[in-house]
C-alpha positions in Angstrom: 55.5 -43.4 81.3 52.0 -44.6 81.3 49.4 -45.0 78.6 49.7 -45.1 74.8 52.0 -42.3 73.6 50.1 -42.2 70.3 46.7 -41.9 71.9 46.7 -38.1 71.6 47.6 -38.3 68.0 44.9 -40.8 67.4 42.3 -38.7 69.2 43.2 -35.6 67.2 43.0 -37.6 63.9 39.6 -38.9 64.9 38.4 -35.4 65.7 39.6 -34.1 62.4 37.9 -37.0 60.6 34.6 -36.4 62.4 34.7 -32.7 61.7 35.3 -33.3 58.0 32.4 -35.8 57.9 30.1 -33.3 59.5 31.2 -30.5 57.1 30.6 -32.8 54.2 27.2 -33.8 55.4 26.2 -30.2 56.0 27.3 -29.2 52.5 25.3 -32.0 50.9 22.2 -31.1 52.8 22.5 -27.5 51.7 23.2 -28.7 48.1 20.0 -30.8 48.2 18.0 -27.9 49.4 19.1 -25.5 46.6 19.0 -28.1 43.8 17.3 -27.1 40.6 16.2 -29.1 37.6 18.8 -30.1 35.1 18.8 -27.9 32.1 18.0 -29.3 28.6 20.6 -30.7 26.3 20.2 -27.8 23.9 20.7 -25.3 26.8 23.8 -27.1 27.9 25.2 -27.3 24.4 24.8 -23.6 24.0 26.6 -23.0 27.4 29.4 -25.1 26.1 29.6 -23.1 22.9 29.8 -19.8 24.9 32.3 -21.3 27.3 34.7 -22.3 24.5 34.4 -18.9 23.0 35.1 -17.2 26.3 37.9 -19.5 27.5 39.4 -20.9 24.3 41.4 -17.8 23.4 42.8 -17.7 19.9 42.8 -21.4 19.6 44.0 -24.6 21.3 47.3 -24.0 23.0 47.3 -20.3 22.4 48.8 -17.9 24.9 45.4 -16.3 25.7 43.7 -19.6 26.4 42.2 -19.7 29.9 44.2 -21.1 32.8 43.1 -24.2 34.7 41.9 -22.1 37.6 39.9 -19.9 35.2 38.2 -22.9 33.6 37.2 -24.2 37.0 35.9 -20.8 38.1 33.8 -20.5 34.9 32.3 -24.0 35.6 31.5 -23.1 39.2 29.8 -19.9 38.1 27.8 -21.6 35.3 26.8 -24.8 37.1 27.1 -24.3 40.8 26.9 -27.7 42.5 26.1 -29.7 39.4 29.7 -30.6 38.8 31.4 -34.0 38.8 35.1 -34.7 38.6 36.2 -38.0 37.0 39.3 -39.5 38.5 41.2 -42.7 37.8 43.2 -42.1 41.0 46.5 -41.8 39.3 46.7 -38.7 41.4 44.5 -36.2 43.1 45.6 -33.2 41.1 42.3 -32.4 39.3 40.2 -33.3 42.4 42.3 -30.9 44.5 42.3 -28.2 41.8 38.5 -28.2 41.5 37.9 -28.5 45.3 39.7 -25.2 45.8 36.7 -23.5 44.2 34.0 -26.1 44.8 34.5 -27.7 48.2 33.1 -31.3 48.6 32.7 -31.6 44.9 31.7 -35.1 43.8 34.7 -37.1 42.5 33.6 -40.1 40.4 35.8 -43.1 40.7 35.2 -45.9 38.3 35.5 -49.0 40.5 35.9 -51.6 37.8 36.8 -54.4 40.1 40.2 -54.8 38.3 42.2 -52.0 39.9 45.7 -52.3 41.4 45.7 -52.4 45.2 47.7 -49.1 45.0 44.9 -47.4 43.1 42.3 -48.4 45.8 44.7 -47.2 48.4 45.1 -43.9 46.6 41.3 -43.6 46.4 41.0 -44.1 50.2 43.8 -41.6 50.9 42.2 -39.0 48.7 38.9 -39.4 50.5 40.6 -38.8 53.9 42.8 -35.8 52.9 41.1 -33.8 50.1 37.9 -31.9 50.6 35.9 -33.9 48.0 33.1 -36.5 48.1 34.2 -39.8 46.5 31.4 -41.5 44.6 32.2 -45.1 43.7 30.8 -45.8 40.2 30.4 -49.5 39.6 29.3 -51.7 36.7 26.0 -53.5 36.7 27.9 -56.9 36.8 30.6 -57.9 39.3 33.8 -59.4 37.9 32.4 -62.8 38.8 29.1 -62.0 37.2 30.8 -60.8 34.0 32.9 -63.9 33.9 29.7 -66.0 34.2 27.9 -64.1 31.5 30.7 -63.5 29.0 33.5 -65.9 29.9 36.5 -65.4 32.1 39.0 -62.7 31.3 36.9 -60.8 28.7 39.5 -58.0 28.8 42.0 -60.3 27.0 39.5 -61.3 24.3 37.5 -58.2 23.8 38.9 -55.2 25.6 36.4 -52.8 24.0 33.5 -54.7 25.4 35.1 -55.0 28.8 35.8 -51.2 28.9 32.3 -50.4 27.7 30.6 -52.5 30.4 33.0 -51.6 33.3 33.8 -47.9 32.5 31.9 -46.2 29.7 28.3 -47.3 30.5 28.7 -46.9 34.3 30.1 -43.3 33.8 27.2 -42.5 31.4 24.7 -43.5 34.0 26.5 -41.6 36.8 26.8 -38.4 34.7 23.0 -38.2 34.2 22.7 -36.3 37.5 25.1 -33.5 36.5 25.4 -30.7 34.0 29.2 -30.7 33.6 32.0 -33.0 34.2 35.7 -32.3 34.6 38.4 -34.7 33.2 42.1 -34.7 33.7 43.0 -35.2 30.1 46.2 -33.5 29.0 47.3 -32.8 25.4 50.7 -34.3 26.0 49.1 -37.6 27.0 49.0 -38.9 23.5 48.6 -37.8 19.9 44.8 -38.6 20.1 44.5 -36.0 22.8 46.6 -33.2 21.2 43.6 -31.2 20.2 41.7 -31.4 23.4 39.7 -28.1 24.1 39.3 -26.7 27.6 35.5 -26.7 27.1 33.4 -28.8 24.9 30.0 -30.5 24.7 30.0 -34.2 25.4 27.5 -35.4 22.8 27.8 -39.1 24.0 26.8 -38.3 27.6 24.7 -35.2 26.9 26.4 -32.6 29.1 29.2 -30.1 29.2 32.8 -31.3 29.6 35.7 -29.3 30.9 39.4 -30.2 30.6 41.0 -27.7 32.9 44.6 -29.1 32.7 44.5 -29.8 29.0 47.4 -27.4 28.4 49.5 -28.8 31.3 52.5 -31.0 30.7 53.4 -34.0 32.9 55.9 -31.8 34.7 53.3 -29.2 35.4 51.1 -31.8 37.1 54.0 -33.1 39.1 54.9 -29.5 40.2 51.3 -28.8 41.2 51.2 -32.1 43.3 54.5 -31.2 45.0 53.4 -27.6 45.7 50.1 -28.5 47.2 51.3 -31.8 48.7 48.7 -33.7 46.7 48.6 -37.5 46.9 49.8 -39.5 43.9 49.5 -43.2 43.1 52.8 -44.9 44.1 52.7 -46.8 40.8 53.6 -43.5 39.0 57.1 -43.9 40.5 57.2 -47.6 39.7 57.2 -47.4 35.9 53.5 -46.8 35.4 53.0 -43.2 34.0 49.5 -44.1 32.9 47.4 -46.3 35.2 44.3 -48.3 34.3 43.0 -51.7 35.3 45.7 -54.1 36.5 45.3 -56.8 33.8 45.6 -54.2 31.0 48.4 -52.0 32.3 52.1 -52.7 32.0 55.3 -50.9 33.0 56.7 -48.5 30.4 60.4 -48.3 29.6 62.0 -44.9 30.2 61.5 -42.6 27.2 58.6 -44.5 25.8 55.1 -43.1 25.2 53.5 -42.7 28.7 50.5 -44.6 27.5 52.4 -47.4 25.8 51.7 -49.7 28.8 47.9 -49.4 28.3 46.5 -52.4 26.4 50.0 -53.4 25.3 50.0 -55.6 22.3 46.4 -54.6 21.3 45.2 -52.1 18.7 43.6 -49.9 21.4 44.7 -46.6 22.9 41.6 -45.3 24.7 39.0 -46.9 27.0 36.2 -44.9 25.4 35.6 -42.3 28.0 37.2 -39.4 26.1 36.4 -40.3 22.5 
């Protein structure tokens, strides 16, 4: 037997990667050609109002509330290519869901500089296996630059300020180029998210926000991932049901609140992106 027995597999993988890259590039060229001016804040606010009336059913959690797929379909009809998906790379469920109706959609990954290696690995795997476009959103300051300007380990002394500079402000800048963003917030995440609507207007960032899987349970998300063979962060199976930056995320004991490991020991439950 001569040659590398894996060479055929490597060649096939390289061909698939090249084809995907070409298809992504062609899509973005077409998207640039048909781009239109971003609508005004008042126009977007009115679209959000109509969307909530159309998709919200009888109320939050009602039987006639729109499904996740229906929420995504509405967003694609209303906004075309001007959609962004925010992902913490806990999994690729939302990215995959949206990509089924908006191929090569932009997925914004907040690259804070503090992520677990597993989270970066998940980001890379999603880019290679899901038909989306990963957009790395970074803070103005590197970790070293922030340490120099504000002192080392700001997250331990002022978590609010750290989250603001490394997550909230970078996302706000990135969202300026879109009319709607999709978030993977679920109502069963925590009491602060229990009243999350499927469509709202994000006053802080000045655009429409959809929460397609707001009504899903954790088990629903797991089932979707299994059914569609969607990548998940390996930390989910290692005691981290909610994954953020490594210095501010701890394992959670079985049966505890899934977000109990976020900013453990601090009077903080949200990074500021969804409040």
